[in-house]
Structure formats: structure tokens, C-alpha cells
N, C-alpha and C positions, 0 to 999 in steps of 0.2 A: 483782505489786508485793510488796515485802518490807521489814520492821523497825519502830518503837518497841518496847513489850512485846508478846509474841506475841498476847495478847488484844486489845490496843488496835490492833495492826497489822491483824488480821483485820477488826476493826470499821471501820477506815478504808478498807480495800480494799472491803468490802461497801458502804459509803456511796458510794464512787466508782463501783463497778460498777453499782449501782442507778440512779444519776443519769446515767451515760454514755449517749450516743446510739448508735444502731446504723445500719449501712448494709448494703445487700444484698451488697456486695462484701467484707464481713467474715465469714469462715467461722467464726472463733473469736476472741473478744475477751478481756476481762479475766477472770482466774480460773485460767488455766493457766500453764505455764512460759513460753509465748510465744504471740503472736497468729498467726493464719493469715488472709491477705488475698489477694484476687485482683486482679492488675494487668491492665487491659485489654490485649488483644493488640496494639492499634495505638497504644500509648502508651509513652513512657519514664517511668521513675520518678525523681522529683526529691526529694531528701532534704536537710533543713536542721535545725540544732540551735542553740539559744541557752540560756544560763544567766543567771538574775537572782539577785543576792545582796542581802540587806538592807543598807542603808547605802551601797551602791555603785550599784545600778541603780534603787532606789526609796527614798524617805525612810522613816525609821522609823515615821512616823505614817500611812503609806499604808493604806487600808482593804483588808481581805482580798479583797473582790470586785474591787477595782481591780488588785491584784497578779495575780489570776487572769486578768483580761482582758489585762493587759499581757504576761504570760508567753506567752500564745498569740499576741497581736497581733504581737509583734516577730518571731516565727517565720513567721507568715503573710506578713509584709512581705518576708521573704527569698524565699518562694515567688513573691510578686508580682514581685519584681525579676528573676525567671527566666521570667516569663510563664506560670507553672504554675497549674493548677487544684488546690486543696487537697482532700485526701481523708481522711487519718487522722493521728492524733498519739499519742505516748506522753508520759507525765508522770512525772518523778522529783521527789519532795518530800522535802527534809530539814527536819525540824521539831524544835524544842526539846522538845516533848512531844506526845502523841497528842491534840491539842485538836480534838475533833469539831466544835464550833460554828465554830471558825476555818476548818477544812477545808470545812465546808458553805457558809460565806460565800464562801470562795475559789472554790468550784465555781460559785457563782452567776454570777460574772463570766466565768470560764473557759468555761463551757458556754453562756452567753448569746452570746458571740462565736462559739463553735464552731457553734451552731445557725444563725447568720446565713450561714455559709459551708459548711454540711453537712459539718463535720469531725467524725469519730467518734473518741473516745478509746478506744484498743484495748489499753492496757497501760502498764506503767511500774514504779515502785519507790517505797517509802516507807522512810525511815530516820531515826534520831535524830541531831540535829546542829544547827548554826546554821541559821537560816531561809534556804533556798536553793531555787530552782525551776529545773529543767531540762526543756525540752520539745523533742521531736523531731517534726517534721512531715514528711508524705509527700504528694506531689502528682503530677499527671500533666502531661505535655507531649507534643505531637505530635513525632515524630522530626524533628530539624533545625529546630524552631521555638523552642527554648529561647533566651531572651535571655541574653547574656553581657556581661562587662565588656570584652571584647577586640575589639569590632567597630566602635568609633568611627572616623569618617573625617574627614579635613581638610575643612572646609566645612560639616559638620553643625551644625545648631542644637542648643543645649543647653536642655532643658526641665526644669521642676520641677513636681510636683503640689502642690496645697495651699498652705500658708504655712510659712515657716521661722522658727525662733527661739522659738516659744511655749513648748515644753517646757523649753528652757534658761532662758527668762525666769522661769518658775515656780520652777525649781530655784534660780536666783540669788536670788529673793525669799525663798524658804524658808531658804536658807543665811545670808542677812543678818539674819534675824529679823523682816523686814518682813511686812506683810499680803500674802498671796498672792492674786492675782487668780484668781477662780473659773474663768474660761474658760481661762486659761493652765494652771492646775493640772489641769483635765480633759484638756487636751492632753498633759500629762506622764503622767497616770495611765491614760488610755484612748486611745492612738494609733489611727489609722484605717489598717489595711492596705489599700493601693490595688489590690485584686484585680480590681475591675470593669474598670478601664481597662487594667490590665496584660495581661489575657488578650487584649485587642483591639489592642494596639499592637505585638504580636510581629511582624507582617508589615511594620511601618513603621519601627520603631526599629532602630538599628544596635547600640546598647549600652545597658545599664541597670544601676543599682545603687540600693539603698535607702539613705537618709541616716540613719545611726545614730550615727556618730562625729563628724559635722560635714560640711557641704557640701564645703568645700575638701579635707578629708582624703579623703572618699569619692570625690569626682570625680578626685582624683589617682590613686586605684586604677584607675579607668577609663583615664586617660591613660597610666599605666605599662603596663597590659595591652595597650593599643591602639597604643603607641608614637607618641603624639600629645601636643599641648599643649592648653590651653583658656584662653579669656579670658572672665571673668565681669564683668558690669556690676553694681556694688554697688547702684545705685539701682533696678535691675530686680528685685531679690530681693523676692518677695511677703511682705508683713507683714500680720498681722491688726490690726484696730482696737485690740484690747486691748494688743497689744505696742507699737503706736505710742503709745498713751496712757501706758504704764508706763515707757518707756525713751526717753531722748534718742537722736538718730540715731547718734552714734559707738558707744555701747554696744549699740544695737539691731543695727547692722551686725555687730558681733562675735558677738552671740548667733545671728544668722541664718546667718552664714558659717562659724562654728566651734563653735557650741554643741552640736549633736548632739541625739539623742533625738527627732528629728522623725518618722522612719519614713515620709518621703515618698519618692517615686521621682524620681530624676534620670536622664534618658535623653537620648540623642542621636538625631537623625533628619535626613534630608536636607531642604533648604529646600522641595523639591517636596511634602513631606508636610504642610506647615503647615495647609492647609485640612482635610485628612483628620483630623489630630490635633485640630483645633478641633471637628470634627463628633463625634468619639469622646468628647471632653471633655463636650460638651453631652449626648450620649446617655447617658453614665454619671454625669452630674451631678458630675464631678470637675474642680475648678479646675486649670488648667495655665497656666504662664507661661514664655515664652522668656527666658532669663537670660544667654545668651552664645553663644559659637561655638567649635567645635573648630578648632584651628590647628596648623600644624607646630611642633614643639618637644617639650619633655619635661615641662613643669610647668604647673600652674594659676596664673594670675595674676588677681587681682581688681582692677578699675579704677574709679577715681572718674569722674564725668561729664567732667572735663577731660582724661581719658586718663592721669593719673598713677596709679601703682600703690599700692594700699592694702596695707600690710604688717601683718598681725595678729601678736599675741604668739605664737600657736600656730595650727596649721591645724585642730585638732580634738582630740577626746578621745584620750588615750594610755593604754591598758590597763595597761601595766607601766612607768609613768613614774617610779616610785620615790618 
């Protein structure tokens, strides 16, 4: 890791090194120019990276521990979408100053989630600048067992884990200046990477993606990669009681279908896998809901109960929307 002032930098690195977990497959971790790790001989390495910026990916008043949790969670969600088992991560922190108490609190959340999934922090970087967090995660998958976006087939069921719209609902409340529901805010600050079920649906699911930019936008990525279309039933989208209580149906549908920041898994699987998926959901205590079907075509359509198409203002979050 490297930069604020040299003294502050080394203090930060030492704080992170002392708190970082270790694994037997890490031959050399934090403290050198690079880490040395051992990839199992019968596994492929899966690598993902995401960056979180203050005011873009989390509100200014987000607690440091929650930023730490979310920074790792969104990356673990990418591994889940590939059906991979997490192993290691690196962390790059841009900080306005060498604030040791802030970093210590950040690590509380980051390492709490890491410990739940046996993820070892093995290196990274520190530098002075606007608050920004970049994490790279590394995981394993059996050769040929990695989930991809390109395998969806006409006739597949479309499934979603958990509930949709909670995080977007919290963000909408915060932006409007209204009181923010505590349960919705926790879903924004501390998403749940669905690693438990992801590792077990790899032999059943044909395609998978995690919902970060909005269900319709992310499912469209699957359709484009698989050269298929999709039909989604609006009324089938799972909603938490808190979201139902906070928003009327038209607004709730928009939050669920296009809001993003859910980090739930959207996957497709053949109708013959329904019972098996239900059993895996029960075994891993992961809620799953069938929300639609893969069809011939090129785009995702969301339908009302009467069969008419619901047309949102946008399909999801646009990173460079201007």
C-alpha cells in the first residue's frame, strides 16, 4: 500500500496489516511490493473489481463501517454472480487525510464481512484525494462451472434472490429530505452478497448476473449476451414490507425494476430445475422468486397483470449519463 504523508501512510498500512486476516494459501501478504498466493491446481481464478465514490455510490453521511462493508459486498456480489468461492482481496483507499480513527472504523465493516466469507486482505494502496474506495476480489471456480451472462435459453424461468427496491427506496427518501426507513437504509448500506446459493446453482442455472444498476438494465445485459429476450411480470417482483409501506405501487415498481443497488442475483434456469432451486433456497435460507421467462427476441419487457407493457422513464442507472 502507498501515500498520505510518509509517516501517516506507514501508520495506516500497519493498522491495516495488523487487522487483516490470513489464509494458508497466502504465502506473502501486506507489507511487500506485491502479495504471493497459491491458486489450487484444480480451480480457475475469478477476478472482479469495483470502485465506490462518496456522493455517487454512498451518501455523504454514511458511517465508515458501512462504507467498508459495502465496498467489499459489491465485489463479493460479482463473484457470486459467477458462482465463485471468494478467497482474497486488495484494497485501494483515497482519503482526504490520514484519518486513523476513520480507517479503523472502516475496517470494522470491511473485515466483519470478510471474516464471514473467509476473505483475506492481501494488499492494496493508500493515497491522498477525495474519498474513494476500490476493491479487487479473487475467487475460485471449477473449470467449466463458472456462471456467465451468455447462457440464457428460450423457455428458461427468470429468478431473483431476496427483494428489490429497498436500497433505491432509501436513497430516494434521503435525497428528498424525508425520514429514511431504518430497514431500507440498512439494505442500502449493507447489501448481502448471495454467495451461499450462488455456489450451488452453478449446475442448474444457465445464466446469472447481479443486480447493481437496476433489474431491467442488468437483465438486458443477459439478453444481449445470450441473444434472447425476456418478459418480466411487474406484480411478481418481490418487495419487502418496509418498501410496500413507504411507497405507492407505481413508484415502488419503478424502484424495484430500475432503482439498482440491490446486489441480488438474477438468474435463468430451465423449468425442470424449479424443485431443485426451491430446495437450495431452503437449504441456504435464501429467498428466491420466479419473476418471468426467457423468450425469443432482443429486449426485456415488463408487463402489467393485464399483459400491457410497462414503460419506465429509464431502465436503470447510467454511469456516464451526463
